[in-house]
Steps between C-alpha positions, in 0.01 A plus 500: 500500500641843412566748779185712543521870421474755781136585422398136527663494845307803632175319586663201670734731693206710618319181608807387698496833683125466562542145636741633764199662676659844527841370604808600306645266240872461430588535132717182497207304647265636232753417227529144630123456525441635149775282354321203654161611368641524149697176540823662387798273467824578680644608164212745443538636853870564437466647149676835488405823329716594198711715734594183686460661841143415604271199483224560244217355710583687820540820296153453352348438844672814629366706210149362558530607864628845401212558260245382758656735755494795259127439447444486877398132510804399706709698746863455597519439874880493513782402268413171331149474646153602388133462589167548328315830537129569525504591130664166420229315691233699312655412162509130590140528624396582143646162394684620189608231255844657495671781687720686253598849388153554358347450846771710668448785252172591669699643791651850459811408701581226252442726199731756660762229555469409132578863420192574293133425465484211258239482234289188454696410189833513688357288782406226256862419424643281775870433527620188673836653583583701806662840440844354577445218248387749235810713553726193480336383177525847345863526610582169330325612180689830495828321578447253214412780256804704607731198468374436150544865401855518640595176321364635169699823540821314584455274195467808278826642635706182450676447170357220288649156557680360195 
């Protein structure tokens, strides 16, 4: 099974916080519980981001938590811990099929975090990458294009081989 994207993890993460009955949840415990829910193999749990410095799954869980916090559905209680808020309980009470950026966009704090009010059309496009993954992918694309361009220029400067 592929590693779920951060939006797919939002609902289950919110439900983990709700199941704690108002108690705080440690991020490593949530990561472990979600990995079990999604039946991730040890290899999938240890898969790194392109930067090679962070595990992809734990990064996605952390981004899901950040987005839920920015929308006011979770609150950070201290470093590495969170709990559900009244707003989070209300959202779960509506029994949404999926908690994702579309749901979070109804809250002004989340729209402000996003940096702009998104139009419906923009909300319809869902990216499975976290911001860090997107940057890493774009970096690799730019790096490959630059390498190709430099190689072409060097080839033009070299005398022809006889």
